[in-house]
C-alpha positions as CSV (number, residue, x, y, z in Angstrom):
1,M,214.2,-118.7,89.4
2,P,210.3,-117.9,89.1
3,A,208.8,-116.2,86.0
4,D,207.2,-112.6,86.5
5,P,204.2,-113.7,84.4
6,V,202.2,-110.3,85.2
7,G,202.4,-107.2,82.7
8,S,200.5,-105.6,80.2
9,P,201.0,-106.8,76.8
10,A,203.3,-104.3,74.3
11,W,201.4,-105.5,70.9
12,T,197.6,-106.8,70.5
13,P,196.5,-107.4,67.3
14,T,193.1,-105.7,66.4
15,P,190.5,-107.8,65.5
16,E,190.5,-107.2,61.8
17,A,194.1,-107.9,61.4
18,A,193.3,-111.1,63.7
19,A,190.7,-112.3,61.2
20,R,193.1,-112.0,58.1
21,T,195.7,-114.1,59.3
22,Q,196.5,-117.7,58.0
23,I,196.0,-119.4,61.6
24,A,192.6,-118.0,61.6
25,A,191.6,-119.2,58.4
26,F,192.9,-122.6,59.5
27,G,190.4,-122.2,62.6
28,R,187.4,-121.6,60.4
29,W,188.2,-124.9,58.6
30,L,188.6,-126.7,61.5
31,A,185.1,-125.2,63.0
32,A,183.5,-126.1,59.4
33,R,184.8,-129.9,60.3
34,G,183.7,-129.8,63.5
35,H,186.7,-128.4,65.5
36,D,185.4,-125.4,67.5
37,F,188.0,-124.4,69.7
38,A,187.6,-121.2,72.0
39,D,190.8,-119.9,71.9
40,Y,194.7,-120.7,70.8
41,H,195.8,-122.4,74.0
42,A,192.3,-125.0,73.3
43,L,193.4,-125.5,69.5
44,W,197.6,-126.2,71.0
45,R,196.1,-128.7,73.4
46,W,194.1,-130.4,71.1
47,S,197.4,-130.4,68.5
48,T,199.4,-132.4,70.6
49,T,197.0,-134.8,72.4
50,E,195.1,-135.6,68.7
51,L,198.4,-135.9,66.9
52,E,196.6,-137.9,64.1
53,E,193.8,-135.7,63.4
54,F,196.3,-132.2,63.8
55,W,198.9,-133.7,61.4
56,E,196.1,-134.8,58.9
57,A,194.3,-131.2,59.3
58,I,197.7,-129.7,58.1
59,A,197.8,-132.0,54.9
60,D,194.7,-131.4,53.5
61,F,194.3,-127.6,54.9
62,Y,197.5,-127.2,53.1
63,D,196.0,-129.8,50.2
64,V,199.8,-131.6,49.7
65,P,200.4,-133.6,46.6
66,F,200.8,-137.0,47.7
67,R,201.6,-139.4,45.3
68,T,200.2,-142.3,47.6
69,R,197.9,-141.8,50.5
70,A,199.4,-142.9,53.9
71,T,197.3,-145.8,55.6
72,R,197.3,-144.1,58.8
73,V,199.2,-140.8,60.1
74,L,201.2,-142.0,62.9
75,A,201.5,-145.8,63.3
76,D,204.1,-145.7,66.1
77,D,204.0,-142.8,68.9
78,E,207.2,-144.3,71.0
79,M,210.6,-141.5,70.8
80,P,213.0,-141.8,69.0
81,G,211.3,-144.3,65.9
82,A,207.7,-142.4,65.5
83,A,206.2,-143.9,61.9
84,W,204.7,-141.1,60.4
85,F,202.3,-141.2,57.5
86,P,203.2,-145.5,56.9
87,G,202.8,-145.8,52.9
88,A,202.8,-142.3,51.9
89,T,205.1,-141.4,49.2
90,L,205.3,-137.9,47.7
91,N,208.5,-134.9,47.2
92,Y,209.2,-132.0,48.9
93,A,210.1,-130.4,45.3
94,D,206.5,-130.8,43.9
95,Q,205.0,-128.5,46.9
96,A,207.8,-126.0,46.6
97,L,206.9,-125.6,42.5
98,R,203.1,-126.2,42.4
99,H,202.7,-122.4,42.4
100,T,203.0,-121.5,38.7
101,G,203.4,-117.8,36.8
102,D,205.5,-115.0,36.3
103,Q,205.3,-113.7,39.6
104,P,208.6,-113.3,41.3
105,A,209.6,-116.7,43.0
106,I,213.1,-115.5,44.3
107,V,214.9,-112.3,44.6
108,A,218.6,-112.4,44.9
109,V,220.2,-109.4,46.1
110,S,223.9,-108.9,47.1
111,E,226.1,-106.3,48.4
112,G,226.9,-103.6,46.2
113,G,223.8,-103.3,44.4
114,H,223.7,-106.5,42.8
115,R,220.0,-108.1,41.8
116,N,218.4,-110.7,40.1
117,E,215.1,-111.9,40.3
118,V,213.5,-115.4,39.2
119,T,209.9,-116.1,38.3
120,R,207.7,-119.0,39.7
121,D,208.0,-120.4,36.3
122,E,211.8,-119.6,35.6
123,L,212.5,-121.7,38.7
124,R,210.4,-124.5,37.8
125,A,212.2,-125.1,34.5
126,Q,216.0,-124.2,35.9
127,V,215.1,-127.2,38.4
128,A,213.6,-129.5,35.5
129,A,216.7,-128.7,33.4
130,L,219.0,-129.4,36.1
131,A,217.4,-132.4,37.7
132,H,217.3,-133.8,34.0
133,W,221.4,-133.4,34.2
134,L,221.8,-135.2,37.4
135,R,219.6,-138.2,36.1
136,Q,222.0,-138.2,33.4
137,Q,224.8,-138.5,35.8
138,G,223.0,-141.5,37.5
139,I,222.0,-139.4,40.5
140,G,218.8,-140.7,42.4
141,P,217.8,-141.8,45.5
142,G,220.2,-142.9,47.4
143,D,222.9,-140.3,46.3
144,R,224.1,-137.1,48.1
145,V,224.9,-133.8,46.4
146,V,226.6,-131.3,48.4
147,G,227.0,-127.3,48.0
148,Y,229.9,-124.8,48.9
149,L,227.7,-122.2,48.0
150,P,226.6,-118.7,49.4
151,N,223.0,-117.8,49.8
152,I,221.9,-117.5,46.2
153,T,219.4,-118.4,43.5
154,A,222.0,-121.3,42.2
155,T,222.2,-123.1,45.8
156,V,218.0,-123.0,45.8
157,V,218.1,-124.8,42.4
158,A,220.8,-127.2,43.4
159,F,218.3,-127.9,46.2
160,L,215.6,-128.4,44.4
161,A,216.9,-130.4,41.5
162,T,218.4,-133.0,44.3
163,A,215.0,-133.5,45.9
164,A,213.4,-133.2,42.5
165,V,215.4,-136.7,41.7
166,G,215.3,-137.9,45.3
167,A,218.9,-137.8,46.4
168,T,219.9,-136.0,49.5
169,W,221.3,-132.7,49.7
170,S,223.6,-130.7,52.2
171,A,225.4,-127.7,52.2
172,C,227.9,-125.2,53.9
173,S,228.8,-121.8,53.5
174,P,231.7,-120.6,51.7
175,E,233.4,-119.0,54.8
176,Y,234.0,-122.2,56.3
177,S,237.5,-123.4,55.8
178,P,237.6,-126.3,53.2
179,D,238.8,-128.6,56.2
180,G,235.7,-127.2,58.0
181,A,233.1,-128.2,55.1
182,A,234.7,-131.5,54.8
183,D,234.3,-132.1,58.2
184,R,230.4,-132.0,57.6
185,L,230.4,-132.4,54.0
186,G,232.8,-135.6,53.7
187,Q,231.0,-137.6,56.1
188,L,228.3,-137.7,53.4
189,E,230.6,-139.7,50.7
190,P,229.1,-137.1,48.2
191,A,228.7,-138.1,44.2
192,V,228.4,-133.9,43.5
193,L,229.7,-131.4,44.4
194,F,228.5,-127.8,43.8
195,I,231.1,-124.7,44.0
196,A,230.6,-121.1,43.9
197,D,233.6,-119.0,43.0
198,G,233.0,-116.6,45.7
199,Y,231.0,-114.7,48.0
200,R,230.1,-111.0,49.0
201,Y,230.8,-109.7,52.8
202,A,231.7,-106.1,54.4
203,G,232.0,-104.5,51.0
204,K,234.8,-107.0,49.6
205,E,234.8,-109.7,47.1
206,H,235.9,-113.0,48.4
207,D,237.2,-115.2,45.6
208,R,237.2,-119.0,46.9
209,A,239.3,-120.3,44.1
210,A,242.0,-122.0,45.8
211,Q,239.3,-123.2,48.9
212,N,236.9,-124.7,46.5
213,D,240.5,-127.0,44.6
214,E,241.3,-127.8,48.0
215,L,237.5,-128.9,49.1
216,R,237.4,-130.9,46.1
217,R,240.9,-132.8,46.4
218,L,239.3,-133.6,50.2
219,L,236.3,-135.1,48.7
220,P,237.4,-137.8,46.8
221,T,234.1,-139.6,46.3
222,V,232.7,-136.4,43.9
223,R,232.6,-137.7,40.0
224,A,231.1,-134.4,38.9
225,T,231.5,-130.6,39.9
226,V,229.1,-127.8,39.1
227,W,230.6,-124.1,38.9
228,V,228.4,-121.3,40.0
229,P,229.7,-118.1,38.5
230,H,228.6,-115.7,41.1
231,L,231.6,-113.1,41.0
232,G,232.4,-113.9,37.0
233,R,235.6,-115.6,37.6
234,T,237.2,-117.7,35.2
235,Q,235.6,-121.2,35.5
236,P,238.2,-123.7,37.0
237,S,238.6,-127.1,34.4
238,G,236.9,-130.2,35.0
239,T,233.5,-128.3,36.0
240,A,230.4,-128.2,34.4
241,H,228.9,-124.7,34.1
242,F,225.5,-124.1,36.2
243,D,224.3,-121.7,33.7
244,A,224.6,-124.3,30.6
245,L,223.0,-127.0,33.1
246,T,220.2,-125.1,33.8
247,R,219.4,-123.7,30.2
248,D,218.1,-126.6,28.1
249,A,214.3,-127.0,28.3
250,H,213.1,-130.1,30.1
251,D,209.6,-131.3,31.9
252,L,210.0,-131.3,35.5
253,E,209.6,-134.9,36.8
254,T,209.7,-135.5,40.2
255,A,210.7,-139.0,42.3
256,A,207.8,-140.3,44.5
257,V,209.7,-141.0,48.0
258,P,208.1,-142.7,50.9
259,F,207.2,-139.6,54.0
260,D,210.5,-140.5,55.7
261,H,212.8,-140.4,52.8
262,P,216.1,-138.3,53.2
263,L,215.4,-135.1,52.1
264,W,218.8,-133.4,53.4
265,V,221.5,-133.2,55.9
266,L,222.0,-130.5,58.3
267,Y,224.9,-130.6,61.3
268,S,225.4,-129.7,65.3
269,S,227.4,-126.9,65.7
270,G,230.8,-129.3,66.1
271,T,232.2,-126.7,68.5
272,T,233.0,-129.6,70.9
273,G,233.2,-132.6,68.3
274,R,232.9,-133.9,65.0
275,P,229.9,-132.3,63.5
276,K,226.7,-134.8,63.9
277,G,224.6,-135.3,60.7
278,I,221.2,-134.8,60.8
279,V,219.0,-136.4,58.9
280,H,215.1,-135.0,58.0
281,G,212.6,-136.2,55.5
282,H,210.8,-135.2,52.5
283,G,207.2,-135.6,54.5
284,G,208.1,-134.4,58.0
285,V,209.6,-131.2,56.8
286,T,207.1,-130.4,54.2
287,L,204.2,-130.5,56.9
288,E,206.4,-129.1,59.4
289,H,207.2,-125.9,57.4
290,L,203.7,-125.6,56.1
291,K,202.7,-125.5,59.8
292,Y,205.1,-123.1,60.9
293,L,205.6,-120.7,58.5
294,G,201.9,-120.7,57.4
295,L,200.5,-120.4,60.8
296,H,203.5,-118.9,62.9
297,T,204.9,-116.6,60.7
298,D,202.0,-116.1,58.6
299,L,202.9,-116.3,55.4
300,D,200.9,-117.1,52.0
301,A,201.3,-116.5,48.1
302,G,201.2,-112.7,48.6
303,S,204.1,-112.5,51.3
304,R,207.7,-111.3,50.6
305,F,209.4,-113.2,53.3
306,S,213.3,-112.9,54.0
307,W,215.5,-114.4,56.5
308,Y,218.9,-113.5,57.2
309,T,221.0,-116.5,57.1
310,S,223.7,-118.2,55.6
311,T,223.8,-121.4,53.9
312,S,224.8,-123.5,57.1
313,W,222.2,-122.3,59.2
314,M,219.0,-124.0,59.5
315,M,217.1,-120.5,58.8
316,W,218.5,-121.0,55.1
317,N,216.1,-124.2,55.0
318,I,213.4,-122.8,56.7
319,Q,213.5,-119.3,53.9
320,V,213.9,-121.6,51.1
321,S,210.7,-123.3,52.5
322,A,208.2,-120.0,52.1
323,L,208.3,-121.5,48.6
324,L,205.7,-124.4,49.9
325,L,203.2,-121.6,50.4
326,G,203.9,-119.4,47.3
327,A,205.7,-116.6,48.9
328,T,208.4,-114.8,47.3
329,V,211.7,-115.6,49.0
330,V,214.2,-112.6,49.0
331,L,217.8,-113.7,49.2
332,Y,220.8,-111.5,51.2
333,D,224.3,-112.3,50.1
334,G,226.3,-110.1,52.4
335,S,227.1,-108.4,55.5
336,P,224.0,-107.3,57.5
337,S,226.0,-104.2,58.9
338,W,227.2,-103.0,55.4
339,P,227.8,-100.3,54.1
340,G,226.5,-99.3,57.5
341,P,224.1,-101.0,60.7
342,D,220.5,-100.9,59.0
343,A,221.5,-102.6,55.7
344,L,218.5,-105.4,56.5
345,W,216.4,-102.4,57.4
346,Q,217.5,-100.9,53.7
347,L,216.7,-104.2,52.1
348,A,213.5,-104.3,54.1
349,A,212.3,-101.2,52.3
350,D,213.8,-101.7,48.9
351,E,211.9,-105.0,48.6
352,Q,209.1,-104.5,50.5
353,L,209.0,-107.2,52.5
354,T,205.9,-108.0,54.4
355,F,208.2,-110.4,57.0
356,L,211.8,-109.9,57.7
357,G,213.6,-112.3,60.2
358,T,217.0,-112.2,61.7
359,S,218.7,-112.7,65.0
360,A,218.3,-111.3,68.6
361,A,221.7,-109.9,67.9
362,Y,221.0,-107.9,65.6
363,L,217.9,-106.5,67.0
364,I,220.1,-105.7,69.9
365,A,222.6,-103.7,68.0
366,A,219.8,-101.7,66.4
367,H,218.4,-100.9,69.8
368,K,221.9,-99.7,71.0
369,Q,222.0,-97.7,67.9
370,G,218.3,-96.0,68.0
371,T,217.9,-97.1,64.3
372,D,215.2,-95.1,62.8
373,L,212.8,-98.0,61.5
374,T,209.5,-95.5,61.1
375,A,209.8,-95.7,57.8
376,L,209.2,-99.7,57.2
377,R,205.7,-101.2,56.7
378,L,206.2,-104.8,57.8
379,S,203.9,-106.8,59.0
380,G,206.0,-109.3,61.1
381,L,209.6,-109.2,62.3
382,G,211.0,-112.7,63.5
383,S,214.3,-112.7,66.0
384,T,215.9,-116.1,66.6
385,G,219.3,-117.3,67.8
386,S,219.4,-116.5,71.0
387,P,216.8,-115.0,73.6
388,L,215.4,-111.3,72.9
389,P,215.7,-109.2,75.7
390,A,212.4,-107.7,77.3
391,S,213.8,-103.8,76.4
392,T,214.4,-104.8,73.1
393,S,211.2,-106.1,72.1
394,Q,209.6,-103.0,73.8
395,W,211.6,-100.9,71.8
396,I,210.8,-102.6,68.6
397,H,206.9,-102.4,69.8
398,K,207.5,-98.9,70.3
399,V,208.9,-97.9,67.3
400,L,207.0,-100.2,64.7
401,P,203.7,-100.3,66.8
402,D,202.0,-102.0,63.9
403,T,204.3,-104.9,63.4
404,W,204.1,-108.0,64.7
405,L,207.1,-109.6,66.9
406,A,207.4,-113.2,66.7
407,A,210.3,-114.3,68.6
408,A,210.9,-117.7,68.3
409,S,213.1,-120.6,69.8
410,G,214.3,-124.1,68.2
411,G,216.9,-126.2,66.8
412,T,218.4,-127.4,63.8
413,D,217.1,-130.8,65.4
414,I,214.0,-130.5,64.4
415,V,214.8,-127.7,61.7
416,S,212.1,-125.5,63.3
417,G,210.7,-123.8,66.2
418,F,209.4,-125.3,69.9
419,A,208.3,-121.8,70.5
420,G,207.4,-118.7,68.7
421,G,205.1,-116.6,67.4
422,V,200.9,-116.5,67.1
423,P,199.8,-113.4,65.1
424,T,196.1,-113.5,66.8
425,L,197.9,-113.3,70.4
426,P,199.4,-110.3,72.4
427,S,202.6,-109.9,72.6
428,Y,204.6,-109.4,76.2
429,P,207.8,-108.1,76.3
430,G,210.6,-110.7,76.8
431,E,208.4,-113.6,76.0
432,M,207.6,-115.7,73.1
433,Q,204.2,-115.6,72.4
434,A,202.9,-119.9,72.7
435,R,204.0,-123.0,72.3
436,I,204.1,-123.8,68.8
437,L,201.0,-126.4,67.5
438,G,201.8,-129.8,67.4
439,V,204.7,-129.3,69.8
440,A,203.8,-131.3,73.1
441,L,206.5,-128.6,75.3
442,E,207.3,-128.8,79.0
443,S,209.6,-127.1,81.3
444,W,210.3,-130.4,83.5
445,D,212.5,-130.5,87.1
446,E,215.1,-133.2,87.8
447,Q,212.3,-135.3,88.5
448,G,210.2,-135.1,85.4
449,N,207.4,-132.9,87.1
450,P,206.1,-130.0,84.8
451,R,206.5,-126.6,86.1
452,T,204.8,-123.6,85.7
453,D,206.1,-120.0,86.0
454,E,209.9,-121.7,87.3
455,V,212.5,-122.3,85.4
456,G,213.0,-125.8,83.9
457,E,214.3,-128.3,81.5
458,L,212.5,-127.8,77.6
459,V,211.1,-131.1,77.1
460,V,209.0,-132.6,74.5
461,T,206.7,-135.4,75.5
462,R,205.4,-136.1,71.9
463,P,206.8,-136.9,68.3
464,M,207.1,-134.6,65.7
465,P,207.1,-135.3,62.1
466,S,210.3,-133.3,61.9
467,M,212.5,-135.1,64.3
468,P,215.6,-136.6,63.2
469,L,214.8,-139.5,60.9
470,Y,218.7,-140.6,62.4
471,F,221.9,-139.1,62.7
472,W,224.3,-140.2,59.7
473,N,226.7,-143.0,60.4
474,D,224.8,-143.8,63.6
475,P,223.5,-147.3,62.8
476,D,222.2,-148.2,65.7
477,G,220.9,-145.1,66.9
478,A,222.9,-144.8,70.3
479,R,224.3,-141.5,69.2
480,Y,220.7,-140.2,68.5
481,H,219.5,-141.6,71.7
482,D,222.3,-140.2,73.8
483,A,221.5,-136.9,72.2
484,Y,217.9,-136.4,73.5
485,F,216.4,-139.7,75.3
486,S,218.9,-140.8,77.9
487,T,217.8,-138.0,81.0
488,Y,214.1,-139.3,80.4
489,P,213.4,-142.0,78.4
490,G,210.9,-141.9,75.8
491,V,211.0,-138.0,76.2
492,W,212.9,-135.6,73.8
493,R,215.0,-133.5,76.1
494,H,216.3,-130.7,74.4
495,G,219.0,-128.9,76.3
496,D,217.7,-125.4,77.0
497,W,216.4,-123.8,80.5
498,T,212.7,-122.7,79.9
499,T,209.6,-121.3,81.8
500,I,206.3,-121.7,80.3
501,T,204.3,-118.7,81.9
502,S,200.8,-119.3,83.3
503,R,199.7,-117.3,80.3
504,G,201.1,-119.4,77.9
505,G,204.0,-117.9,77.2
506,V,207.5,-119.3,76.9
507,L,210.9,-118.1,78.2
508,V,214.2,-119.2,77.0
509,H,216.9,-118.6,79.7
510,G,220.2,-120.1,77.8
511,R,221.8,-123.9,77.7
512,S,221.3,-126.1,80.5
513,D,224.8,-127.7,80.0
514,A,226.4,-124.3,80.4
515,T,224.3,-124.1,83.6
516,M,225.8,-121.7,86.5
517,N,224.6,-123.3,89.8
518,R,225.3,-120.7,92.8
519,Y,224.7,-120.7,96.2
520,G,222.9,-123.7,95.5
521,V,220.4,-121.6,93.2
522,R,220.7,-122.9,89.2
523,M,221.3,-119.6,86.4
524,G,220.6,-119.5,83.0
525,S,223.0,-116.7,81.1
526,A,220.1,-115.1,79.0
527,E,219.1,-112.4,82.4
528,I,222.8,-111.2,82.3
529,Y,223.2,-110.6,78.8
530,E,220.2,-108.9,78.7
531,V,221.5,-106.4,81.1
532,V,224.9,-106.0,79.7
533,D,224.1,-106.0,76.0
534,R,222.7,-102.7,76.8
535,F,225.7,-101.1,77.6
536,E,226.6,-98.6,74.8
537,E,230.4,-99.7,76.3
538,I,230.2,-103.0,75.6
539,T,230.0,-105.1,72.1
540,D,229.9,-108.7,73.3
541,S,229.7,-110.7,76.4
542,L,230.0,-113.9,77.9
543,V,229.1,-115.4,81.6
544,V,230.4,-119.0,83.1
545,G,230.1,-120.4,86.0
546,I,233.6,-122.7,87.2
547,E,234.1,-125.3,89.8
548,E,237.0,-124.9,91.0
549,P,239.3,-127.7,92.2
550,D,239.1,-126.4,96.3
551,G,235.2,-126.4,96.2
552,G,235.1,-122.7,95.3
553,Y,233.0,-121.4,92.4
554,W,234.2,-118.7,90.2
555,M,231.5,-116.6,87.7
556,P,233.4,-114.7,85.8
557,L,231.6,-111.9,83.1
558,F,233.8,-111.6,79.9
559,V,233.2,-108.0,77.9
560,V,234.5,-107.0,74.5
561,L,234.7,-103.3,74.6
562,A,233.7,-101.1,72.0
563,N,236.3,-99.1,70.0
564,G,239.3,-100.6,72.0
565,R,238.2,-98.6,75.0
566,E,239.7,-99.3,78.6
567,L,237.4,-100.9,81.2
568,P,237.3,-98.4,84.0
569,P,236.4,-99.3,87.8
570,A,233.6,-97.2,87.4
571,L,232.1,-99.3,84.0
572,V,232.8,-102.4,86.2
573,A,230.5,-100.8,89.4
574,R,227.9,-99.9,86.7
575,I,227.5,-103.3,85.5
576,R,227.5,-105.0,88.8
577,D,225.0,-102.8,90.2
578,R,222.5,-103.2,87.1
579,I,222.6,-106.5,87.3
580,R,222.1,-106.4,90.9
581,A,219.2,-104.4,90.7
582,E,217.4,-105.6,87.4
583,V,217.7,-109.3,87.7
584,S,219.4,-110.5,91.2
585,P,222.4,-110.3,93.7
586,R,222.8,-114.2,92.5
587,H,223.5,-112.8,89.4
588,V,226.3,-110.3,89.7
589,P,229.8,-111.8,88.3
590,D,232.5,-112.4,90.8
591,E,234.7,-110.7,88.4
592,V,234.4,-108.6,84.8
593,V,237.0,-109.2,82.5
594,A,237.9,-107.0,79.3
595,V,238.9,-109.2,76.7
596,T,239.8,-108.5,73.0
597,A,237.5,-111.2,71.2
598,L,235.3,-113.9,71.8
599,P,234.6,-116.7,70.1
600,H,230.9,-117.9,68.5
601,T,229.8,-120.5,66.3
602,M,229.3,-119.9,62.2
603,T,225.9,-119.3,63.1
604,G,226.7,-116.3,65.6
605,K,226.0,-118.2,69.0
606,R,228.2,-117.9,71.8
607,V,230.0,-120.9,72.9
608,E,229.9,-121.4,76.9
609,V,230.7,-124.5,77.3
610,P,234.2,-124.7,75.2
611,V,235.3,-121.7,77.8
612,K,233.8,-123.0,80.3
613,R,236.2,-126.3,80.0
614,I,239.4,-124.4,78.7
615,L,239.2,-122.6,82.1
616,Q,238.7,-125.7,84.2
617,G,242.2,-126.4,82.6
618,A,241.2,-128.0,79.3
619,A,243.4,-127.6,76.4
620,P,241.5,-125.5,73.6
621,D,242.0,-128.0,70.9
622,S,240.2,-130.5,73.0
623,V,237.1,-128.8,73.7
624,A,236.6,-126.8,70.5
625,N,236.6,-127.5,66.4
626,P,238.5,-124.3,65.1
627,A,236.5,-125.0,62.0
628,A,233.8,-124.5,64.1
629,L,234.1,-121.0,65.4
630,D,234.0,-117.7,63.8
631,D,237.8,-116.6,65.9
632,A,239.3,-119.6,67.1
633,D,242.5,-117.5,68.3
634,A,240.2,-116.0,70.6
635,L,240.2,-119.4,72.9
636,A,243.7,-118.5,73.5
637,Q,242.8,-115.8,75.8
638,F,241.4,-118.4,78.3
639,A,244.1,-121.0,78.3
640,A,246.1,-117.9,79.3
641,I,243.4,-117.1,82.5
642,A,243.2,-120.4,83.5
643,N,247.1,-120.8,83.7
644,D,247.3,-117.2,85.9
645,R,245.1,-118.6,88.4
646,K,246.4,-121.7,88.7
647,A,249.9,-120.4,89.2
648,A,248.0,-118.5,91.8
649,R,246.3,-120.9,93.7
650,D,249.8,-122.9,93.5
651,T,251.6,-120.3,95.0
652,A,248.9,-119.3,97.8
């Protein structure tokens, strides 16, 4: 399935705008030191071949406050196990809190008009006070502190205080059930738990008192619990009050920790098994996020930045890291579609955001609804979570002609992006602008040969400092190795189908473990979703390919219809005809099936693999963890469909 690299850009920066970007400033800084590159792609090649020079340049350009300098940048470049900046010590919190003054550091907005603002000095003071309290509890390097918290200021303060004392942070958003949260946080055997009394979503205040009590019961190692009064409920017994702990004046003290000291633990989706704890280090995250947010999102101390996220998604961690650059971070606690579908756009207008990040699904919905965005003055708009269709990117460039669209693809695994935006390059519809600096991304066939303008496995051939230090409870590294390095030894295989175009752009076509292999041709699902998502009658869709026992192949498309509509034959015909015309005849589904709902991960991603396995006869509870899905009950439909098909085969 070759890509078509032909076409005109939908957006091109003016020379003046390009010169004002942070990546242009980095280029001038490099040129003054003898590294002058003809274009971005030459800079990218240098960044992936001369790893030590590049990452040392990032550290120096951003003046990272090392306590102890490293003996070298990269002592061992084997994967897994690359040794970055050996001997260096630092602390993420030093970089995040180095910007002082009365400029806003965090603006927290919740549904219903709730808003509060914290200056840089106030944030530093709160973190210093809470870090002092944590030390009084005996918390330091080697301990774990966890949060069952929404996207609010207190969560950021708790994380930064944890980092400051050298403990390891992990969080789970409170819409998770206590069992789902304990599946994640309980692995760490935490010493301190932060809980909020609830959160706001879709016009309701969700009290979590009962869930908090249950989670406390499920985490027996917790020695102290801190209560955050987000909704103003009564404080439960046996808890410390967050406001009281952050009120007293203390000097900020941060622990000098090794470059690879654990900063936080993130988690795999957990849809098909217990979530894997992915551990990242202070140094790797600091350098990676300075690079990604500074050079590829174009943030600086004058930026006002928000990415719609929950505390369970890696984008929360990236959002908080805007503090590393001195930007103002705008947090949002609520639904992106309440009280109307333009909630995030209103947030962007009210808070005068310079950069808003959201999901491809939200942008697709705005495109379908024809949302009026002409009043916005965004410099940049980010998209991630799933591929952004070309039609939607064209619409965005039409209605926001002065806004740079920075679509990106990455992973919780590296807590960053592999491919994404470059504000000095033209933007082509449906295509991420380039491979990100420092990411040796290639598209490989099964024999390990690089491909251009053809679909292949997304691989990374050189190490990155934000690759996992290890998986939690994986002492010999076997699970970590199997997750990324078992297919191509010494090369990171991410599990996505990707195309790298001859002009250097990147497309991602979906998960390679959900690949459809029809008539001997491998296909990703993204091209089908791009077509189906444009139908106003359809609110959600999912396509899978099923290898059947008799050697047959069945490729159904499941759709959720808007407003309870029925699925008339005429609509089925229109869907099939449009897929045939806009993608290919091979992509036309064998059947279009209406369902009442489709399951997603808690971060909104489609779950193709569990649905495929259920349709092949597996029991729903054996292929998916209900606590990891937004609507686990939706899986029952597919078990019923599988049973009906089996009965039909048995009687045939």
